C-alpha positions as CSV (number, residue, x, y, z in Angstrom):
1,X,-19.7,-14.7,11.8
2,X,-15.9,-14.6,11.7
3,X,-13.6,-17.4,13.1
4,X,-9.9,-17.0,13.3
5,X,-7.0,-19.2,14.4
6,X,-3.8,-17.5,15.6
7,X,-0.4,-19.1,16.1
8,X,2.5,-17.2,17.8
9,X,5.7,-19.2,17.6
10,X,9.3,-18.2,18.1
11,X,11.9,-19.3,15.6
12,X,15.5,-19.0,16.8
13,X,14.1,-16.8,19.5
14,X,12.4,-14.4,17.0
15,X,8.7,-13.9,17.4
16,X,6.1,-14.5,14.7
17,X,2.3,-14.4,14.3
18,X,0.3,-16.5,11.8
19,X,-3.4,-16.2,11.2
20,X,-6.0,-18.1,9.3
21,X,-9.6,-17.0,9.3
22,X,-13.0,-17.6,7.7
23,X,-16.2,-15.4,7.7
24,X,-19.8,-16.3,6.9
25,X,-22.6,-13.7,6.5
26,X,-26.2,-14.8,6.6
27,X,-27.3,-11.5,5.0
28,X,-28.9,-11.8,1.5
29,X,-26.6,-10.6,-1.3
30,X,-27.1,-10.3,-5.1
31,X,-25.2,-12.2,-7.6
32,X,-22.8,-9.9,-9.5
33,X,-23.6,-11.3,-12.9
34,X,-26.5,-13.8,-13.3
35,X,-30.3,-13.9,-12.9
36,X,-32.3,-16.8,-11.4
37,X,-32.0,-18.7,-14.7
38,X,-28.2,-18.5,-14.8
39,X,-28.1,-15.9,-17.6
40,X,-26.4,-12.5,-17.4
41,X,-29.1,-10.3,-15.8
42,X,-28.1,-7.2,-17.7
43,X,-28.8,-9.1,-21.0
44,X,-32.0,-10.9,-19.9
45,X,-33.4,-7.8,-18.2
46,X,-34.4,-10.0,-15.2
47,X,-33.4,-9.2,-11.6
48,X,-30.0,-10.4,-10.4
49,X,-30.5,-13.6,-8.5
50,X,-30.2,-13.5,-4.7
51,X,-27.8,-15.5,-2.6
52,X,-28.7,-16.3,1.1
53,X,-25.1,-15.8,2.3
54,X,-21.6,-14.5,1.6
55,X,-18.3,-16.0,2.7
56,X,-14.6,-15.7,2.4
57,X,-11.3,-16.4,4.1
58,X,-8.0,-14.8,4.9
59,X,-4.4,-15.8,5.7
60,X,-1.8,-13.6,7.4
61,X,1.8,-14.0,8.5
62,X,4.4,-11.8,10.2
63,X,7.8,-13.0,11.3
64,X,10.8,-11.2,12.7
65,X,13.9,-12.5,10.9
66,X,16.7,-10.4,12.3
67,X,17.5,-8.6,15.6
68,X,20.1,-6.2,16.9
69,X,22.6,-7.7,19.3
70,X,21.9,-5.2,22.1
71,X,18.1,-4.9,21.5
72,X,16.0,-7.9,20.5
73,X,13.0,-5.6,19.7
74,X,15.0,-4.0,16.8
75,X,15.3,-5.8,13.5
76,X,13.6,-6.8,10.3
77,X,10.2,-8.4,10.1
78,X,8.5,-9.8,7.0
79,X,4.8,-10.0,6.5
80,X,2.2,-11.3,4.0
81,X,-1.5,-11.3,3.8
82,X,-4.2,-12.7,1.4
83,X,-7.9,-12.6,1.4
84,X,-10.3,-14.6,-0.9
85,X,-14.0,-13.9,-1.4
86,X,-17.1,-15.5,-2.8
87,X,-17.1,-15.0,-6.5
88,X,-20.9,-15.1,-6.8
89,X,-21.5,-12.0,-4.7
90,X,-18.2,-10.1,-4.2
91,X,-16.8,-7.3,-6.4
92,X,-13.2,-8.2,-5.3
93,X,-12.3,-11.9,-5.5
94,X,-8.9,-11.7,-3.8
95,X,-6.3,-9.3,-2.3
96,X,-2.6,-10.0,-1.7
97,X,0.0,-7.9,0.1
98,X,3.7,-8.5,0.9
99,X,6.1,-6.3,2.8
100,X,8.8,-5.7,5.3
101,X,9.2,-3.5,8.4
102,X,12.5,-2.6,10.1
103,X,12.1,-1.4,13.6
104,X,15.0,0.7,15.1
105,X,17.0,1.2,11.9
106,X,18.9,4.0,13.5
107,X,20.4,3.5,17.0
108,X,19.4,7.0,18.0
109,X,15.8,6.2,17.1
110,X,15.3,2.6,18.4
111,X,11.4,2.8,18.4
112,X,11.0,4.3,14.9
113,X,10.1,1.9,12.1
114,X,10.4,2.0,8.3
115,X,8.1,-0.1,6.1
116,X,7.8,-1.1,2.4
117,X,4.8,-3.0,1.0
118,X,3.3,-4.0,-2.3
119,X,-0.3,-5.2,-2.8
120,X,-2.7,-6.3,-5.5
121,X,-6.5,-5.9,-5.5
122,X,-8.1,-8.2,-8.1
123,X,-11.7,-7.6,-9.3
124,X,-13.9,-10.6,-9.7
125,X,-14.0,-11.7,-13.4
126,X,-17.8,-12.1,-13.2
127,X,-18.2,-8.5,-12.0
128,X,-15.9,-7.4,-14.8
129,X,-18.0,-9.3,-17.4
130,X,-21.2,-7.7,-16.0
131,X,-19.6,-4.2,-16.7
132,X,-18.6,-5.2,-20.2
133,X,-22.1,-6.5,-21.0
134,X,-23.7,-3.4,-19.5
135,X,-21.7,-1.3,-22.0
136,X,-22.6,-3.6,-24.8
137,X,-26.3,-3.5,-24.0
138,X,-26.1,0.3,-23.7
139,X,-24.2,0.5,-27.0
140,X,-21.2,2.5,-25.6
141,X,-17.6,1.8,-26.3
142,X,-15.9,5.1,-25.5
143,X,-14.5,5.5,-22.0
144,X,-15.1,9.2,-22.1
145,X,-18.8,8.7,-22.7
146,X,-20.7,9.5,-19.4
147,X,-22.9,6.4,-19.9
148,X,-19.8,4.1,-20.1
149,X,-19.3,1.9,-17.1
150,X,-15.6,1.5,-16.4
151,X,-14.4,-2.1,-16.7
152,X,-12.3,-2.9,-13.6
153,X,-9.5,-5.5,-13.4
154,X,-6.5,-5.2,-11.1
155,X,-5.1,-2.4,-9.0
156,X,-1.4,-2.5,-7.8
157,X,-0.1,-0.4,-4.9
158,X,3.3,0.2,-3.4
159,X,3.9,2.1,-0.2
160,X,6.9,3.4,1.7
161,X,6.4,4.8,5.1
162,X,8.4,5.9,8.2
163,X,6.9,5.8,11.7
164,X,8.3,8.5,14.0
165,X,7.9,7.4,17.6
166,X,7.2,10.8,19.1
167,X,6.1,9.5,22.5
168,X,4.9,6.2,24.0
169,X,1.4,7.3,23.2
170,X,2.0,9.0,19.8
171,X,3.4,7.8,16.4
172,X,3.4,9.9,13.3
173,X,3.8,8.0,10.1
174,X,4.2,9.9,6.8
175,X,4.0,7.7,3.6
176,X,4.4,7.8,-0.1
177,X,2.3,5.5,-2.3
178,X,2.4,4.6,-6.0
179,X,-0.9,3.3,-7.5
180,X,-0.9,1.5,-10.8
181,X,-4.4,1.4,-12.5
182,X,-6.3,3.2,-9.8
183,X,-9.6,1.5,-9.1
184,X,-8.4,-1.4,-11.4
185,X,-9.2,0.8,-14.5
186,X,-6.4,0.8,-17.0
187,X,-7.6,4.1,-18.6
188,X,-7.0,5.9,-15.3
189,X,-3.5,7.5,-15.0
190,X,-1.1,6.0,-12.5
191,X,-0.9,8.1,-9.3
192,X,1.6,9.1,-6.7
193,X,0.0,9.9,-3.3
194,X,1.5,11.3,-0.2
195,X,-0.1,11.0,3.2
196,X,0.4,10.9,6.9
197,X,-1.1,8.7,9.6
198,X,-1.3,9.7,13.3
199,X,-1.6,7.0,15.9
200,X,-2.5,8.1,19.4
201,X,-3.2,5.9,22.4
202,X,-5.1,7.4,25.3
């Protein structure tokens, strides 16, 4: 059950959108670390304790901060987003992203946009501890051992993209991403990733 509040003010005539939300799920979920006695389940050998719900919240903001004199829709907008999740049942405990988008950077392409963003995905310390204990119980320390369970921490991402407004119904957005510690695993090499997104409205 999600609930969200949205505020759309204008500051100095420039539009913004601010969001705050909360979700609650009544579905059963397993604890990521402990058994019903509060002990690490992987050590005790008991089943992970069950929770009767999951919950989390999110915050988001986007604000245009500049505009072109002859076209108010062109200009720079800043955005930020954060999510927070239940540490008992969630693999990821929070996510944060920050970025900027400039629409109409070139006068000849007033509907194109260029964007730059960075983000962090943080793995729940309890989930990370469970992985470390699993390796300890299994007697493995070598990451290259097939039995080893990778211990995840934090993944960082940066993306640069450019949206080409081909038509009112079509935008093609190539992008280049840099990923630090893919999957939150420090042993995994950093990666450069290229991609393209096609948005079509029918």
